[in-house]
C-alpha positions as a printed NumPy array, in Angstrom:
array([[ -5.897, -24.614,  -5.13 ],
       [ -6.484, -20.663,  -5.461],
       [ -3.087, -19.453,  -6.924],
       [ -2.202, -16.179,  -8.037],
       [  0.323, -14.575,  -8.108],
       [  1.848, -10.985,  -9.179],
       [ -1.186,  -9.258, -10.363],
       [ -1.447,  -6.167, -11.18 ],
       [ -4.312,  -4.128, -12.165],
       [ -4.47 ,  -0.93 , -13.601],
       [ -6.889,   1.447, -15.128],
       [ -7.409,   4.968, -16.871],
       [ -8.712,   7.457, -15.883],
       [ -8.497,  10.322, -17.975],
       [ -5.089,  11.05 , -18.887],
       [ -3.924,   9.364, -15.765],
       [ -3.646,   5.244, -14.834],
       [ -5.   ,   4.231, -11.61 ],
       [ -3.048,   1.409,  -9.524],
       [ -5.055,  -0.192,  -8.54 ],
       [ -3.476,  -3.482,  -7.58 ],
       [ -0.009,  -4.185,  -7.526],
       [  2.256,  -7.476,  -6.453],
       [ -0.399,  -9.259,  -4.353],
       [  0.158, -12.74 ,  -4.122],
       [ -2.572, -15.42 ,  -2.98 ],
       [ -2.314, -19.283,  -2.003],
       [ -6.117, -20.903,  -0.857],
       [ -6.129, -23.572,  -0.524],
       [ -9.279, -25.929,  -0.027],
       [-11.503, -25.177,   3.232],
       [ -9.836, -22.314,   3.8  ],
       [-11.926, -19.297,   5.023],
       [-10.291, -15.096,   4.352],
       [-11.708, -11.485,   5.392],
       [-10.308,  -8.926,   2.749],
       [-10.042,  -5.575,   5.143],
       [ -9.079,  -2.042,   3.259],
       [-10.568,   1.355,   3.298],
       [-12.348,   2.301,   0.442],
       [-10.667,   2.387,  -2.815],
       [ -8.557,   0.129,  -1.395],
       [ -8.785,  -2.686,  -4.775],
       [-10.646,  -4.929,  -2.529],
       [-13.56 ,  -5.317,  -4.752],
       [-11.345,  -5.301,  -7.742],
       [ -9.809,  -8.671,  -5.784],
       [-12.778, -10.604,  -5.104],
       [-13.642,  -9.766,  -8.934],
       [-10.826, -11.132, -10.605],
       [-11.369, -14.548,  -8.633],
       [-14.643, -15.105, -10.145]])
């Protein structure tokens, strides 16, 4: 089982803080199959990098 709770990820962009992920929860059991869908810049790759 893979379980993520309350995942947050922020990046600094110049003087600004960009919140890429906020409050992500995910629970997967062995054999589960999912897709991650979202627009450009939504945080899909960031989420997968955290899982990896």
